[in-house]
Structure formats: structure tokens, C-alpha cells
C-alpha positions as CSV (number, residue, x, y, z in Angstrom):
1,M,-12.7,20.6,25.1
2,K,-9.5,22.8,24.1
3,E,-8.4,19.2,22.9
4,K,-8.7,17.0,20.3
5,A,-7.1,14.3,18.4
6,I,-6.9,12.2,15.0
7,I,-6.2,9.1,14.6
8,F,-5.4,8.0,11.6
9,D,-4.4,4.5,9.2
10,L,-1.9,4.7,6.4
11,D,-2.2,2.7,3.9
12,G,-5.8,4.0,1.8
13,T,-6.3,6.4,3.9
14,L,-3.1,8.5,3.8
15,I,-1.4,7.2,1.3
16,D,-1.6,5.4,-2.1
17,S,0.1,2.5,-2.0
18,L,-1.5,-0.5,-3.1
19,T,0.6,-0.3,-6.7
20,D,4.2,-1.0,-4.7
21,I,2.5,-3.5,-2.7
22,A,0.9,-4.9,-5.7
23,L,3.8,-5.2,-7.0
24,C,6.1,-6.1,-4.9
25,A,3.9,-8.9,-3.7
26,N,3.6,-10.3,-7.3
27,E,7.3,-10.5,-7.4
28,V,7.1,-12.4,-4.2
29,L,5.2,-14.7,-5.9
30,K,6.7,-15.2,-9.0
31,E,9.8,-16.3,-7.2
32,F,8.2,-19.4,-6.1
33,G,6.2,-19.9,-8.6
34,F,3.0,-19.6,-7.5
35,P,0.1,-17.6,-9.8
36,T,0.3,-13.5,-9.9
37,H,-2.7,-11.0,-9.3
38,K,-3.8,-8.1,-10.9
39,V,-3.9,-4.5,-9.0
40,E,-7.1,-4.0,-8.5
41,D,-7.4,-7.6,-6.8
42,Y,-4.6,-6.3,-3.4
43,K,-7.8,-4.0,-2.7
44,K,-9.3,-6.8,-0.8
45,F,-6.2,-9.2,0.4
46,V,-4.4,-5.9,2.7
47,G,-6.0,-4.5,5.6
48,G,-4.4,-7.1,7.8
49,G,-1.1,-6.1,7.9
50,A,1.4,-8.2,5.2
51,L,1.6,-11.3,6.6
52,F,-2.0,-11.6,6.1
53,L,-1.4,-9.9,2.8
54,M,1.2,-12.5,1.6
55,K,-1.7,-15.4,3.4
56,N,-4.4,-13.8,0.9
57,C,-2.8,-13.7,-2.0
58,S,-0.6,-17.1,-1.7
59,P,-2.7,-20.5,-3.1
60,E,-4.2,-21.9,-0.5
61,N,-2.6,-24.7,-0.4
62,C,0.4,-23.0,1.0
63,S,1.8,-24.3,4.3
64,E,1.9,-21.7,7.1
65,K,5.9,-21.6,6.7
66,E,5.6,-21.2,3.3
67,V,3.6,-17.9,4.4
68,H,5.9,-16.7,6.4
69,K,8.2,-17.5,3.9
70,L,6.9,-15.1,1.3
71,F,6.3,-12.8,4.2
72,E,9.6,-12.6,5.3
73,R,10.9,-11.9,1.1
74,F,8.0,-9.7,0.7
75,K,9.6,-7.9,3.6
76,E,13.3,-7.5,2.0
77,I,11.3,-6.8,-2.2
78,Y,9.3,-3.7,-0.7
79,D,11.6,-1.7,0.9
80,T,13.9,-1.2,-2.0
81,T,10.8,-0.1,-3.7
82,I,9.2,1.8,-0.9
83,Y,8.8,4.7,-2.7
84,S,8.2,3.8,-6.0
85,N,4.6,4.1,-7.4
86,T,2.9,5.4,-3.2
87,K,2.4,8.6,-3.1
88,P,0.2,11.3,-0.7
89,Y,-3.7,11.8,-1.5
90,N,-4.8,14.6,-3.5
91,G,-6.0,17.0,-0.9
92,V,-4.2,15.5,2.6
93,Y,-1.5,17.8,2.6
94,E,-4.2,20.3,2.9
95,L,-5.8,18.6,5.3
96,L,-2.5,18.0,8.2
97,D,-2.3,21.9,6.7
98,E,-5.0,23.0,8.9
99,L,-5.0,20.1,11.5
100,T,-1.4,21.1,12.5
101,K,-3.4,25.2,12.5
102,Q,-5.3,24.2,14.9
103,N,-3.5,22.4,17.3
104,Y,-5.0,18.5,16.9
105,K,-3.0,16.0,17.8
106,I,-2.7,13.3,15.5
107,G,-1.7,9.5,15.2
108,I,-1.7,7.3,12.9
109,L,-1.8,3.2,13.3
110,S,-1.4,0.8,11.0
111,N,-1.0,-3.1,10.3
112,K,1.6,-2.3,8.4
113,P,5.3,-3.2,9.8
114,H,5.9,-0.5,11.8
115,E,9.4,-0.3,10.1
116,F,7.9,0.5,7.2
117,T,4.7,2.8,9.0
118,I,7.9,4.8,9.9
119,K,9.5,5.3,7.4
120,Y,6.7,6.4,4.9
121,V,5.9,8.8,7.9
122,E,9.3,10.5,7.4
123,R,9.1,10.6,3.3
124,F,5.9,12.1,3.2
125,F,5.3,13.7,6.6
126,N,7.9,14.8,8.6
127,K,7.0,18.9,8.7
128,Y,4.0,18.2,10.1
129,P,3.9,17.5,14.6
130,I,3.2,13.5,14.3
131,K,3.5,12.7,17.5
132,E,2.1,9.1,18.0
133,I,3.0,6.6,14.8
134,H,2.7,3.0,15.2
135,G,2.8,0.0,12.9
136,Q,2.4,-4.2,13.9
137,K,4.7,-4.5,16.2
138,E,5.1,-7.8,17.6
139,D,4.3,-6.4,21.4
140,I,1.0,-4.8,20.2
141,P,-1.7,-6.7,18.6
142,K,-2.7,-5.6,15.6
143,K,-6.0,-4.1,14.3
144,P,-8.6,-3.9,15.0
145,D,-8.2,-4.9,18.5
146,P,-8.3,-1.5,20.3
147,I,-5.6,-1.1,22.9
148,G,-2.8,0.8,19.8
149,A,-5.5,3.0,19.6
150,I,-6.4,3.2,23.2
151,N,-2.4,3.6,24.5
152,I,-1.9,6.2,21.5
153,A,-5.8,8.2,23.0
154,K,-3.5,7.9,26.7
155,A,-0.2,9.3,25.5
156,F,-3.0,12.5,23.7
157,K,-4.6,12.1,27.3
158,L,-7.7,12.7,25.4
159,P,-11.0,10.4,26.1
160,C,-11.2,7.9,23.1
161,E,-15.1,9.2,22.9
162,K,-14.0,11.8,22.0
163,T,-10.7,11.1,19.5
164,L,-11.2,10.6,15.5
165,F,-10.3,6.9,13.5
166,I,-10.1,7.6,10.6
167,G,-9.7,4.6,7.9
168,D,-10.5,3.4,5.3
169,S,-11.8,-1.0,5.7
170,D,-13.7,-2.9,7.9
171,V,-10.6,-3.5,9.6
172,D,-10.6,0.9,10.3
173,M,-14.3,0.7,11.8
174,Q,-13.8,-2.4,13.6
175,T,-10.7,-0.7,15.6
176,A,-12.7,2.3,16.3
177,K,-15.7,0.4,17.7
178,N,-13.7,-1.5,20.0
179,A,-11.8,1.8,21.0
180,N,-15.3,3.1,21.9
181,M,-13.8,6.0,19.6
182,I,-15.7,8.1,16.4
183,A,-15.4,5.9,13.3
184,V,-14.9,8.0,10.1
185,G,-14.2,6.4,6.4
186,V,-12.8,7.6,3.1
187,E,-14.5,6.9,0.1
188,W,-11.0,7.1,-1.2
189,G,-9.3,4.2,-0.6
190,F,-8.9,0.7,-1.0
191,R,-12.5,-0.8,0.6
192,T,-16.3,0.2,-0.5
193,V,-18.6,2.7,1.3
194,E,-20.5,-0.2,1.7
195,E,-18.6,-2.2,3.9
196,L,-17.5,0.7,5.6
197,K,-21.0,1.7,7.0
198,E,-21.9,-2.6,7.5
199,H,-18.8,-2.2,9.0
200,G,-19.9,0.9,11.7
201,A,-18.4,4.1,9.9
202,D,-19.9,7.1,12.1
203,Y,-19.5,8.9,9.0
204,I,-18.1,8.8,5.2
205,V,-15.9,11.2,3.5
206,K,-15.7,11.8,0.5
207,T,-12.3,14.3,-0.3
208,P,-9.4,14.7,2.6
209,I,-10.5,18.3,3.3
210,D,-14.7,17.3,3.8
211,I,-12.5,16.1,7.3
212,L,-12.9,19.0,8.2
213,S,-16.4,20.2,8.1
214,L,-17.3,17.3,9.8
215,L,-15.0,18.2,13.0
216,K,-17.0,21.6,12.6
């Protein structure tokens, strides 16, 4: 195939956003009088979107209505501090430079709210020809539902089975499998290699540049 495609997850794959997510979530929890958590604890809370995040980090006895209030407040706070500590992982720019040279079609699919996904890509990756950028939207089921990934492959006019889906969590590996894509797990993200393998990773890479070796 002359045309090739890669779909990336965002948080934990292209950008290290854990600190900002944790600090903003903890600020919300404090406002509501709930216990806070260590930054590292948020590695197991993220992956399913902001609503899922706030449900995971809030007390078990929180009602659905309370969780939605936490979620709405989180979005307000996060929007004001979105770039405070977040940055691309080492090697990501070098990877994207080479993928661009090789004419790969590049997509991003995240469970982060769509408006934040767009802001991050515009901030950090605006020089790259990333044509398909999708965060969580009300009318599209979130990962691990495959429809978002399948829609990107359709937009690229390429078969799913020839498309790499790269991510750092069980949700990403499940998404790849559900979409009949090649599942690539990254070691530098928020979850463990064991979790990635357990949920179907076809390959594991240690650094972003290792993805280039995998493509060869």
C-alpha cells in the first residue's frame, strides 16, 4: 500500500497531561469538600473521558447528579490552566516530523472533551497535517467503541486492518481490536505494559521513535 495511516490517542500518548488533570480535579474535589488524591493516582482514573475521571476520583457515595456537577466544574477550571504543565513527550515531534515526510495520514482520537482536544492540537501540533482530530462528542460513542476510529479510517479512505492505532491504555487497545486495527501500546504513558498486553496490544514500543522501526 502506498497510502498509510496512523491514529493516535492524545493524553498519555502524545502529551503528558497528567499533572494538569490531577491538579484541576483536586481543586474541584476541594471545592466540594471531598478528599483529594496524589497525582500518580490519576493514572488509573483517566482514560474514559472527563466525566468518567470525575466519577472515578469522587467518593463512592456520590450521586450521578453530584458527579455531573463535578464534571462541569472540572471543565471550567481545566479550561483556565490547560497548558500550565502539559507538554508533548520527548521524541513525539521527531516522530511526527518523520511521519509527515513519509506522507502518513495522521489522526487523533481522544476521550478528552472535543473542545480541549482541539485546543491541545492547535497549541502543540499545528504545523503538522493532522486532518482528523476528534475528542469526545455527544453524538459519537467514546472509546472503546470503535465507531470514532472507523470513521477516521473511512475519511482517509483506507482499510482499518492496515491502520495503526497507538495508545497507552486498555481503552485504546480495546478500541483498536474493536475496529480491527493494529494495536500499538506505548510504555511511556499512564498505564502498565502488562495492562496493554492483557487488552490485546499487538506491539509495545518503548519510545516514540521506536514506532518508526515498527513501521519498517
